[in-house]
Each structure stands twice: as C-alpha cells, then as structure tokens.
N, C-alpha and C positions, 0 to 999 in steps of 0.2 A: 505494499499499499505506499502511497506518495499522498502527503501534503503542502501543497503549494502555499503562498503567500497570501492569493486570494481566500483562501480557505483557513486561516485566521484574522480574530481581530485586533484591530491597533485601539490606541491609548492607555495603553496597561492592563487592557482584559487580557484573558487567556481563552482558546478553544481546547476542550479536549479531544485528544485523538484515541480512539479504538478502532478495535479491529471491523473491519470489513464483514468478517464471519459474524460479529456480536451486533452488529449494526441489522443483519438480518432477525435476530432474534425478535420473539414477540411478548408482552406480557399485556396482559389485557386488566382491565381495573373495575370491579364491582361497585356496584352504588354505592354502598357503603366507603369505598375508598380503599378499600384493598387492592395491592397491586398482586395480581396471579403470576407466581411462577410454576410452570409447569414440566418436571421433571420427567425426561423420557426420553427415546431413542431420539439421534440428529445425525447430522454427516458433516464431516469438514473434507476438504481437497487439502491432502497430505502428501500424498507421494505422487512424482513428476512422472511423466510417460504415459504409457496407455494405459495405469490401472485409474479405476473410478474413484466415486470419492467414498471415505472411510467411515464406517459405520462408528459412531460414537454414541456418546450420551448428551445430553445440554440441557439447557433449560430455554422454553420457547422456540424448540427445535432448533439451538444451535449449539455449537463448542468454542467460545464458552458463553456463558450466560450473558445477559444484556449488564452492561455497566451501571449499576444504581449510584445514584447521586445524591447526596445530600445537602442542607445548610447546616451549618452548627446549629442545636438545638429542636430542629425538625425531626416530627416522627414518623417514623416507616412502617407502612399495615401493608405484611406481604401474607400473602395465602400459597402454601404449597401445596398444589395436587401432584400426586404419586401417578406417574404413568409407566412406570416401571414395572418388572415383575419380581421385583424384593423392596423388601423395607430401605426407606429413607428418612434423614430429616434435615433441616436448614439449619446450618450452624454457621456462626458469623467469626470468624476465626481474627483475634484482633481487638474487636468490640469490647469495652468494658462495661457490659449491658445488664440489665436483670439475670441473674439465673435461672429462671421461668421460662423465659426466652431465647435459653442459649442452644437449643437444639443437640445437646448431647444426648444422643439413645440410652436410655437404662439408667444414667445419670439424672437428668434433668426431666424427661420425658421418655413414652413411651415411641419406637420408631414407628412412622409413619407407615400402614400396612398399604400394598398396590391396592389403587382406586380410590383410595381415603384422600382426606387435604389434613390439612394443620393451620390454623393461624398463627402469627408472629403478630405483637405490635411491639416495637421498639422504639427507644428515644436515645442515642448515643451521646455520651457525655462529653465526648471529644473529638474535636476535628482529627483527621488524618485518613489513611490509606488502609484497607482490609481486603480481606474477600469471603465469600459463602461458598457454602459445598454441605454433602452431608458429613454426618458422626453419626453413624448407625451402626456403630461393629466391625464384624467381620466384612460387610459390603461394602466399608468406606473406600480401602484402597483400590477394588476394582473399578466403583464407580467415578474416583477422582482418576485415577490413571485413563478413564475412557472419555472426560472433560467434563465432567459432571463440576466444574465451579464457573464462579465469576466473581468480578471485582465491585468493589464498593467504595467510595471516596465519599467524607464528611468533610466539606469545606470549612477553613476558619473564615470566620467573622470579617474580618479583612486579608482576603487570599494575596501574597506578595505579588507585585507585577513583574507577568513573563509575557513573550509572545506565544510560547509554544507552550503546551501542558500534556504530556505525552505519557501514555499507561504501556506499559512492555509486560507480560504476561505468558511466563517461559515453560513451557511443558517438553517432556520427552516422550517417544511413543517407539514401541516395538512394532513394527509393522512385517507383514508376509510377503511375498512375492506377489501376490495378487491386490496389496493396500491395503489390507484389511488387519486389524489388532491381532495381534501373534496369542496362539493359546498361552494363557498365564501371564499376561502383560501387565495384567494389574498390579502383579505379586514380585516385583523384583527385587532382587536381594539390596540390603541393606548397603546406599551410596551406589549401587550399581548405575552404568550408564545404558540407554538406549539406542536405537537405531537414528530414529527421527529426530531432530528439532524444530517445534514449531514454537511461535510466537504470536498471541492472540488467534490462535487457530488457525494460523495459516504458515507455510514453510519458512523457515526464518531465513535470510534476515526481512527484519522491516525497512522500509526505506521512507526517511521523511525529507523535507525542502524548506527548514528554516531559511530566512532572509538571513545575509552576511550580517555578524554583528550580534545577531537575536539572542532573546536569555530564552534558554530551556529548561522546564522541570520535568524531571526524569523519573517515573515511577516504577520500579523492577520489583517483581512477584516472582519468587519460585514454585509454580503451581504442580512442580513433578512430585509423583509419588514417593521419590525414593532418591531420585539423586540431587548431591550436595556439588552444588553450583560453583565456580568461579569464574569472574568476568572480568575479563581484562580491559581498559580505555586506551583508546590512541586517537590523537589529535585532538585534542580539549585535556584543559585539566577543571576536573568538576569539584565539587564542596558537598558532602553530604551533609542533609540538612532533617532527617528523620529517620529513623528504624523503629521497624515495627510498629509503625503508626503515630509515635511519637516524636516530638522535635528532640532534634540531639545539640549539642554544640557544634557548630559548624567543623569541620575537619577533612583532611584530604584523604583520600584511600590511600592506603599503605602501600607503595610501592605500584600503585596505578589499577590493583585489584582488591576485588569486592568479593569476600566469599560468602554465598547465600544457601542454607540450609533449605529444606522443605518447608513451603510456609512463610517462609519470611520475606519481608518486604524493605527495600531500602529506597530512598526520595533523596535524588540530587539535583542539584541545579549548576549549568555551565553557559558559559557564553560562547558560540561560534566565531569561531576566527573571523575576520574583516574582508578577506579576501574572497571573492565570488569562486565557487567551485571547488573551495576546503570541505573537508571530509573528517567527520569523527565517527568511530567506530567503536562499538560495545560488543565484544568477543567473549564468547564461552571456550574458556582454555578445554583442550582436551586432556584424558587422563594422563596418569603420572608414569604407567608402566612401559617398560620394554613396547608393547603393541599400543598405545597410545592413540585414540583418537586423534582426527585434525582437530585443529582452534576450527570453531563457526561463528561466523558474525549471527548476532544477536539483532541488531538495530545500526543502522549507518543515516547518519545524518549530511546531507550536501548543502552546503550555501549556495544557495539560488536565489537569484534576482535582484534586487536593488537592495543595497545597503542598509540597515537600519542604526538610528544614534545608539551611540554605548550608554547603557545605564551605570549607577553608581555601585560600587561594590556590596556586593548581598551579605548583609548583617546577620541571617541566619531568621529561622522562625521565632516568635515568641514562646517562653517555656510554658510548658502545661500548669496553669496554676490550681489543679486538682490535684497535683502531685505532691507528695513533702519534699522540702528543703534537705530534710534531714530523717536519717532513720536511726531509732535509738538500738543499736545491735546488741548491749548490753542488756535489754530487757526481752530479747528477740525470744517467740519460740524456736525451737531447734529439730530440725529432724532431717534423716539421710533418707536419698533416694539413691539406690546402690543397684546398678541394673548389670545382672550378668546371664548368660546363654548365648544363642546364638549359634553360627556355622552346625546348623542342623539339630542343637539342642535344645530346650524350651527356655523361653524366656522368664527369668525371674526379676521382681522387686525386692529388696531385700529378703533373699532366700528364699521367699514365694512363690512358689509356680499359681499363677492364675487359673482357678476352674469355673468361673464364672463371669459373666458382662462385667462385674466389677468387684472388686472384693469387698470383705462384709464389713471392715474397719477403714476409716481414711487414714490416711498416711499422717495426718495432725489435724488437729483442731487449734482454732486461734478465734478468742474474742475480735469481733470486729473493731478497729482501728487499732490491734497488737500487730506488733511489727513479728517479723517473721526472716529467719535463716534456713535456707536450704541447702546443702550438700549435696552435690551430684556427683556419680562417680559412675563411670563407664568400664565396667570389666568385661565387656565384650573384646571381640577381635577386630570389630570394625568400627569407623567413626557412628558416630550418632549424633541427632539432632533432639534435645528436649525441649519440649514447650510446655505451657501452664497456662491456667486458664483466667479468664477474669479479671486479673490482673497484670501489672508490667513490673520489672523489676530492676533492681541494680545491679550490676556483675561486679564481686566485691575482687580487690586486687588480693593477690596470692600474699601478700606480703601484711596484709590485713592495715593496709596502709592510705585506704580509701575504697573507690568504686570510680568504672569507667564511666565518661561525662554523657552517658546515654540511656535509653531505657529499654528492656527487651520484654517480648514474650515469647522465646526460645532462644538457646545457644547450642554452638554445636561444639562437640566430646570427640577429642580423639582417642584411640583406643587407650583404657590405661589412665586416662585425663580425670583429674577432678575440678570442679570449680563450682562456688558457693555464689549464692544470691540471695537479695536481702528484697523484702518489699514489703509496705502496709496492708494488713488485711480488710479492705474497706468495702469488700462485696460481697454480702451476705449470700451461701450459698455451697453447694459442693461441686467442685472443680476439677478438672482431671490435670493429671501430672503424666506425663506420656511419651513417648518417642513419636516425635514428628513423622518419621520414616515410616511409611502406613501400613505396610508390610510386617513389619516389628511391632508396633503398635495392635495390630491385629492380633499377633501372635501371641499377646501377654505383658507387652511393654508398657504396661500404664498400671496408673492408681488414682486416687485422690486426695484432697484435702478439704477439709471443711469451714467455713467462717460461720461464726453462730452471734 
C-alpha cells in the first residue's frame, strides 16, 4: 500500500494509515450503539504467484480486523458475534479496563460459544496503542495465528502534531505450496520463525510516501503467535516515545534495533530526510543461526513530493498522570513466577503442572493500592515473553538501584534469565500472568493474580 501527500492532512493534523485488507472489514452498529465485530472465516492475499487467497480468520470478513479508534474518555460498545466453529472471546490486550470486560475465558467470563454473542462496554482510562483478539484458552493460539486480531488506538486529548500516523501490525504465516495455512501453523515452537511475513494483512513490505521532511509517528505491533522479532532501522534516527501503550521518556533504540515480543507494541517518531527520494526502512532481522533467514523489510518510507517545513524537535508525550511516580518496594507484596518445562516436557509454574484452565489459587493476592513486586524466572531452554493483565509495571534494575524509564505489560526473558517487575495493584479482579507465546500459554505456562 502507498500513501501520498494528498492522502494526509496538513496544519498539524494527521491521517491514520491502516491496511487495505482492514479497510474491507465491516462492522455494523446496533440501534443501541453497539459496534458488531463478527468473528469468522476470512481471506487474505498472502502468497505470490498462482496461489489464490489464503483462508484465514478475521473480524467482519477481514484479516486483520478493523481499526478501532477512540478519543480519551470515550466509551466503546462492542458486540462480539461468534461465527467460528469453536469458542472465542474478545480480549483487549494492553488496556487497563475493568476486569469484568477483559474478555479472559475461564477467568473473567465463559468463552463465547459458536453462534452466540457477548457485549463489551469499556472506557479505557489511558491514551495509547493496544490490540484486541481472543483469550479463550487452547483455541486462542490457532485463532490469532490465523489472523483473528485487530488494533485499537485511544488518542491523547491533544495528540502531537505529525504529518503521518502509521500503524504496522506484523504477523508471520506458515503456508503450504497452495498458499494455505499449513497444518499446525497455529502452534509454532516458542520463539520460532515462519515462512511468510505479513504487515497489516498483506505480504510485507508496506510502502509509504510521506513528503520530504515530514514527521512520522509509527506504531509497531508484533501480532505473531510465537515469533520474537528484532526490527532494525535504516535511513532515519527515530525516537521511541511509548512502549506497550504507555508514554516513555524519549530515547533512541540501542544500536538501531528494537526487540519486540509477541503482543508488544512500540511507538516511534522520526522526521523524513529533506531530500526527495530518500528512503527509510524498518527491517525484520533474520534468525541468528547458521541457516538464518534473510532480513525482511516490513515498512518502507520514501520521501515523495514537495518538502514540508521542518518541525521543532519532539519532546515526547506527557507522562500518564494515573500512574504512580514512586513505588514503595519495601512495602510490596512479593511473589515468584518460575517457568519450567518445554522442549517436549509439560510447562509448570512454580513446579505445579496445570490440569485445569486456570489454577485453583492465585499466584498472589493484593489489596487495591498495594505495591507488588514479582520475580520472573525463565528456566526453560527457549526465550520467553511474559505478560500480565490489567496493569503496567516498571522493570527493576538488577542492582536494585532504580527502574527503566518506561512501563511494560510484557517483557522478554532469555533462557535462565530472571527479571523483577513492580507495579501498584490498582485494578481489582483476577488478572493473568502468563507466557505471551500463545502455544506455551495454551500448554500450561500461565497463572493469575488477584486484586481485591
């Protein structure tokens, strides 16, 4: 897809770029204001050559589903209609919303049966970039791996002036010779790669044509079921302004690389070079083994048309006033999340093998407003991405001398690595803490904590 100068607005306004496939998505609205998201069969033109469209899953007949965009303080009313042949839910990954509408099967609601529907009414308290999709237990990995997801943006009260606001959701696919999803493609090994890389539902790369000197806001989502992505940047020097939907202190990517676990989101701002024809590339790095895949361009920005006036340097997004400035670690409720297993062995959390959809008891209980410190230990042989629901956390420094200058709702852990996170338990309910690699999650790498 390509966006030219005439396709976006001037005067400090911005246009949102989203997939051609997603624009075909349909969502009706009921008389009482519910937007209908129908989960069911869809298709996407992924493979090149004579292969026809790939049979996928989607919302409103498209993979990915429609972009949901709200103003801060606006209420979203959504009706999920299940046209799949298996249960599903609508989970809002990255939104700090009420537990009752979080859409976590077996924990906050019963999964929605085929031919049934379920209504969600939520008012996100924070601006930010998140995504929606199923969280229905063992079926979730295959559903998301087949394209059942979509992005959601809650705009700031005063969004920063940019010339182009671009969303790039990256997914990998395993296709057979006929261009169809290969058997077992919904359950790749932890951290595994796959054959075809898609961005916004079409084969990567996406092409954008902002003006020379234009300021771009890029929102990156790793929508893969298992792949941990490392994105390299060439041609511009971007600044990271938000991670996992929350503003961060602006900083440059270390060595020009951004590691993004499944479900994680990064937002960047950069200015295009002033020279017409100059190109900025965002590239998915291949694997690190001797048989590594080639690097794959994800998004290419080519300066096209008449130059625009340069803007003042970007000072970052305002911090979220709803998040604490300090966390009293000395008074925190503490717990460990120790993940073992994998490589053919059952996953266990704290040496307990899961035999039900969720454990009988929470990993920890905390009163509303209490500080919490979690130690996360990856004792598997594979990299892991660990996520938690309803809250965002600070990643503590290993020497206990502070924390990183951003908030996260997931982190990456190498084999054998331990990390500590801290947050204020300010969102009542039962919330998951689990592997963000969906096949690991379905195989028992999950637990929950409770805020009362």
